[in-house]
C-alpha positions in Angstrom: 0.0 0.0 0.0 2.8 2.4 0.8 4.4 1.7 -2.5 1.2 2.4 -4.3 0.7 5.7 -2.4 4.3 6.7 -3.2 3.8 5.9 -6.9 0.6 8.1 -6.9 2.4 10.9 -5.2 5.3 10.7 -7.7 2.8 10.7 -10.6 1.1 13.9 -9.2 4.5 15.6 -8.7 5.6 14.7 -12.3 2.3 16.0 -13.7 2.8 19.2 -11.8 6.2 19.6 -13.3 5.1 19.2 -16.9 4.8 22.9 -17.6 8.6 23.2 -16.9 9.5 20.4 -19.4 10.5 21.7 -22.8 11.2 18.4 -24.6 10.2 18.0 -28.2 8.3 14.7 -28.8 7.1 14.3 -32.4 4.1 12.3 -33.3 3.0 11.7 -29.7 1.7 15.0 -28.3 -1.8 16.1 -29.3 -1.0 19.8 -29.5 -0.1 21.6 -32.7 3.5 22.1 -31.5 5.4 18.9 -30.5 6.8 20.4 -27.3 5.7 19.1 -23.9 5.1 22.5 -22.3 3.7 24.2 -25.3 0.4 26.1 -24.9 -1.5 23.6 -27.0 -0.2 20.5 -25.2 -0.9 22.0 -21.8 -4.4 22.9 -22.9 -5.1 19.4 -24.1 -3.6 17.8 -20.9 -5.7 20.1 -18.8 -8.9 18.9 -20.7 -7.7 15.4 -20.0 -7.5 16.1 -16.3 -10.8 17.9 -16.3 -12.8 15.1 -17.9 -10.9 12.5 -15.9 -12.4 14.1 -12.8 -15.9 14.6 -14.4 -16.0 11.0 -15.5 -14.9 9.9 -12.0 -17.8 11.9 -10.6 -20.2 10.3 -13.1 -19.0 6.8 -12.1 -20.1 7.4 -8.5 -23.6 7.3 -9.9 -23.2 4.8 -12.7 -20.4 2.4 -11.6 -20.9 2.4 -7.8 -24.7 3.1 -7.3 -25.8 1.5 -10.6 -27.8 4.4 -11.9 -27.7 5.3 -15.5 -28.2 9.1 -15.7 -28.5 11.0 -19.0 -28.7 14.3 -17.3 -25.3 14.9 -15.8 -24.6 17.5 -18.4 -27.2 19.7 -16.8 -25.0 20.1 -13.7 -21.8 20.6 -15.8 -23.5 23.3 -17.8 -25.0 24.8 -14.7 -21.5 25.1 -13.2 -20.3 26.8 -16.5 -23.2 29.2 -16.8 -23.8 30.2 -13.2 -20.1 31.0 -12.7 -19.9 32.8 -16.1 -23.0 34.9 -15.5 -21.9 35.8 -12.0 -18.5 36.9 -13.1 -19.4 38.5 -16.4 -22.9 40.1 -16.0 -23.1 40.6 -12.2 -19.4 41.5 -11.7 -19.1 39.3 -8.6 -15.8 38.4 -7.0 -14.2 35.0 -7.6 -15.2 33.8 -4.1 -18.8 35.0 -4.4 -19.2 33.4 -7.9 -17.8 30.1 -6.6 -20.1 30.2 -3.6 -23.3 30.8 -5.6 -22.3 28.2 -8.1 -21.9 25.6 -5.4 -25.1 26.6 -3.7 -27.1 26.4 -6.9 -25.5 23.1 -7.8 -26.3 21.6 -4.4 -29.9 22.8 -4.3 -30.7 21.7 -7.8 -29.1 18.3 -7.3 -31.2 17.7 -4.2 -34.5 18.8 -5.8 -34.0 17.2 -9.2 -32.5 14.1 -7.6 -35.5 13.7 -5.3 -37.8 13.9 -8.3 -35.9 11.7 -10.7 -35.2 9.0 -8.1 -38.9 8.4 -7.6 -38.7 6.1 -10.7 -36.2 3.4 -11.5 -34.4 1.9 -14.5 -34.9 3.3 -17.9 -37.6 5.7 -16.6 -34.9 7.3 -14.4 -32.7 7.8 -17.4 -35.5 9.4 -19.4 -36.4 11.8 -16.5 -32.8 12.9 -16.2 -32.6 13.3 -20.0 -35.7 15.5 -19.9 -34.1 17.7 -17.3 -31.0 18.0 -19.4 -32.9 18.9 -22.5 -34.9 21.5 -20.7 -31.7 23.1 -19.5 -30.2 23.0 -23.0 -33.2 24.9 -24.5 -33.2 27.3 -21.6 -29.6 28.5 -22.1 -30.0 28.4 -25.9 -33.0 30.7 -25.7 -30.8 33.3 -24.0 -33.2 34.4 -21.2 -32.8 38.1 -20.4 -29.7 38.1 -22.5 -27.7 36.3 -19.8 -26.4 33.2 -21.6 -25.6 34.6 -25.1 -27.6 31.8 -26.8 -25.8 30.0 -29.7 -23.2 32.8 -30.0 -21.9 31.9 -26.5 -21.0 33.9 -23.4 -17.3 34.8 -23.0 -16.0 34.8 -19.4 -15.0 38.3 -18.2 -11.5 38.1 -16.6 -11.7 41.5 -14.9 -12.5 40.1 -11.5 -10.2 37.0 -11.8 -6.8 36.8 -10.2 -4.0 37.7 -12.7 -2.8 34.1 -13.0 -6.3 33.0 -14.1 -6.8 35.8 -16.6 -6.7 33.4 -19.5 -3.7 34.9 -21.2 -1.5 32.6 -23.2 1.4 33.0 -20.8 -0.9 31.8 -17.9 -1.9 28.5 -19.5 0.2 26.6 -17.0 -1.8 28.0 -14.1 -5.1 26.8 -15.6 -3.3 23.5 -16.2 -2.5 23.3 -12.5 -6.1 24.2 -11.6 -7.4 21.2 -13.8 -4.8 18.9 -12.2 -5.9 20.1 -8.7 -9.5 19.4 -9.6 -8.7 15.8 -10.6 -6.6 15.2 -7.5 -9.3 16.6 -5.2 -12.1 14.7 -7.0 -10.1 11.5 -6.8 -9.5 12.0 -3.1 -13.1 12.7 -2.3 -14.4 9.8 -4.3 -11.8 7.5 -2.8 -12.8 8.4 0.8 -16.5 8.1 0.1 -16.5 4.9 -1.9 -14.2 3.2 0.6 -16.5 4.1 3.5 -19.6 2.3 4.6 -21.6 4.5 2.3 -19.6 3.2 -0.7 -20.3 -0.4 0.4 -24.0 0.4 0.5 -23.8 1.9 -3.0 -22.2 -1.3 -4.3 -24.9 -3.4 -2.6 -27.6 -1.2 -4.2 -26.0 -1.7 -7.6 -26.0 -5.5 -7.1 -29.2 -6.2 -5.3 -31.1 -3.4 -3.5 -33.7 -5.9 -2.1 -31.2 -7.1 0.4 -30.8 -3.7 1.8 -34.5 -3.3 2.3 -34.5 -6.6 4.1 -31.8 -5.3 6.4 -33.9 -2.2 7.2 -31.9 0.3 5.2 -33.7 2.8 2.9 -32.1 2.9 -0.5 -33.6 6.3 -1.5 -31.3 8.3 0.8 -28.2 6.5 -0.4 -29.1 6.9 -4.1 -29.8 10.6 -3.5 -26.4 11.0 -1.8 -24.7 9.4 -4.9 -26.8 11.7 -7.2 -25.8 14.8 -5.2 -22.1 14.0 -5.0 -21.9 13.2 -8.7 -23.8 16.4 -9.6 -21.5 18.6 -7.4 -18.4 17.2 -9.1 -19.9 17.9 -12.5 -20.7 21.5 -11.4 -17.1 21.9 -10.2 -15.9 20.5 -13.5 -18.0 23.1 -15.3 -16.2 25.9 -13.4 -12.8 24.5 -14.3 -14.0 24.2 -17.9 -15.0 27.9 -18.3 -11.7 28.9 -16.7 -9.9 26.8 -19.2 -11.9 27.5 -22.4 -13.2 31.0 -21.6 -16.4 30.7 -23.5 -19.7 29.0 -22.8 -21.6 27.6 -25.8 -24.7 25.4 -25.3 -23.7 22.8 -27.9 -20.4 22.3 -26.1 -21.4 22.4 -22.4 -25.2 21.6 -22.3 -25.8 19.1 -25.1 -26.6 15.5 -24.1 -23.7 14.5 -26.4 -21.4 15.5 -23.6 -23.1 13.0 -21.2 -22.7 10.2 -23.8 -19.1 11.1 -24.2 -18.6 10.9 -20.4 -20.4 7.6 -20.4 -18.0 6.3 -23.1 -15.1 7.5 -20.9 -16.4 5.4 -18.0 -16.9 2.3 -20.2 -13.4 2.7 -21.7 -11.8 2.8 -18.3 -14.1 0.2 -16.6 -17.1 1.2 -14.5 -16.6 1.0 -10.8 -12.8 1.3 -11.1 -11.5 4.7 -9.9 -8.2 4.7 -11.7 -9.6 3.0 -14.7 -12.3 5.7 -15.1 -9.7 8.4 -14.9 -7.6 6.6 -17.5 -10.6 6.2 -19.7 -11.4 10.0 -19.6 -7.8 10.8 -20.3 -7.6 8.3 -23.2 -10.8 9.6 -24.8 -9.9 13.3 -24.7 -6.3 12.6 -25.8 -7.4 10.5 -28.8 -10.1 13.0 -29.7 -7.6 15.9 -29.8 -4.8 13.8 -31.4 -7.1 12.5 -34.2 -8.0 16.2 -34.9 -4.2 16.8 -35.3 -3.8 13.8 -37.5 -6.7 14.8 -39.8 -5.1 18.1 -40.5 -1.8 16.6 -41.6 -1.0 17.6 -45.2 0.6 14.2 -45.9 -2.8 12.5 -45.9 -4.0 14.6 -48.8 -2.2 12.3 -51.2 -3.6 9.0 -49.8 -6.2 7.0 -51.6 -9.7 8.0 -50.8 -10.4 4.7 -49.0 -7.9 5.9 -46.4 -8.0 9.7 -46.7 -11.8 10.0 -46.0 -11.8 8.0 -42.7 -8.6 9.7 -41.5 -10.2 13.1 -42.1 -13.2 12.2 -39.8 -11.8 12.1 -36.3 -15.2 11.3 -34.7 -15.6 8.4 -37.1 -12.2 7.0 -36.0 -13.0 7.6 -32.4 -16.3 5.7 -32.7 -14.6 2.8 -34.5 -11.9 2.6 -31.8 -14.6 2.6 -29.1 -16.6 -0.2 -30.8 -13.4 -2.3 -31.1 -12.5 -1.6 -27.5 -15.9 -2.7 -26.3 -15.7 -6.0 -28.3 -12.2 -7.0 -27.6 -11.5 -5.3 -24.2 -14.6 -6.0 -22.1 -14.5 -4.4 -18.7 -12.4 -1.6 -20.0 -8.8 -0.8 -19.1 -9.4 -2.0 -15.5 -10.9 -5.3 -16.7 -8.0 -5.9 -19.1 -5.4 -5.3 -16.3 -7.4 -7.6 -13.9 -7.4 -10.4 -16.5 -3.7 -9.9 -17.1 -2.8 -10.0 -13.4 -5.0 -13.1 -12.5 -2.8 -15.7 -14.5 0.4 -14.1 -13.1 -0.9 -14.3 -9.6 -1.9 -17.9 -10.2 1.5 -18.8 -11.5 3.2 -17.2 -8.4 1.0 -19.2 -6.1 1.8 -22.5 -7.9 
């Protein structure tokens, strides 16, 4: 256990030092410039950390509590827009904007969770999807000119600290914010899922009838998982707007984002904390890297049978996901478990 903790600490330290590493690594980095600490590479890595944390929060609901929600994007978008509106339109300070974003996220998670959890199974998924769609059309309609509609709402940096102003020279600070979000999220999820509450969530996922026989009420535990997952999504929305600087409904409130996060969880292995983080990292990295590959001039001379698929990053990403599901069931965590089992057996023999 100590070795594992030391390895995790060393990995976090190494990730924190990346902005100081100026190595050139061709054909590996997803940024437009093949330098480790370039602005493009740091931006992509920050996105990887961000969605690693968001997918970990989603897995609290899906992988541990066994609830398939299609409305997590509502809370992610809520974090984006509440923070953006508070900073841009109302001119609030950073602390006040964070406070109101957290309060709105908490209250909406409790209320919407209490409503959605009155039903089970596919009905629960449809109710959460309906909430997400309602939020999408709300921000797209630009009520009172607050959200900017389809044109988006740029974050005003006048009330932000200088190191978070969004300037190119400050990319490393936003990178560290994203890394801090991932580390904090992982710590919270680890503590909760390893506690008695986490064991109850697993029991709910496997067979909730047993809990009712023992006298426990599943509703409260499900609501707790829903609220925690939603708060992590809201916090991820704040980090997103700090990183990207503009809120657009199609990017932060579309249910496509929820499906993408679900894909990240499946790639990594539902119910596995490190696997889910790795799945989020892999998905975002491949998405950005394939965009870079598609823009390579060298592919213009390839036959159409190769050039057309290579010019469609989403098609390639979808194909990779399908192959992954077929040949790597259980995701990255499942593949590692299958690889370690024979080795453990041989050592015992």
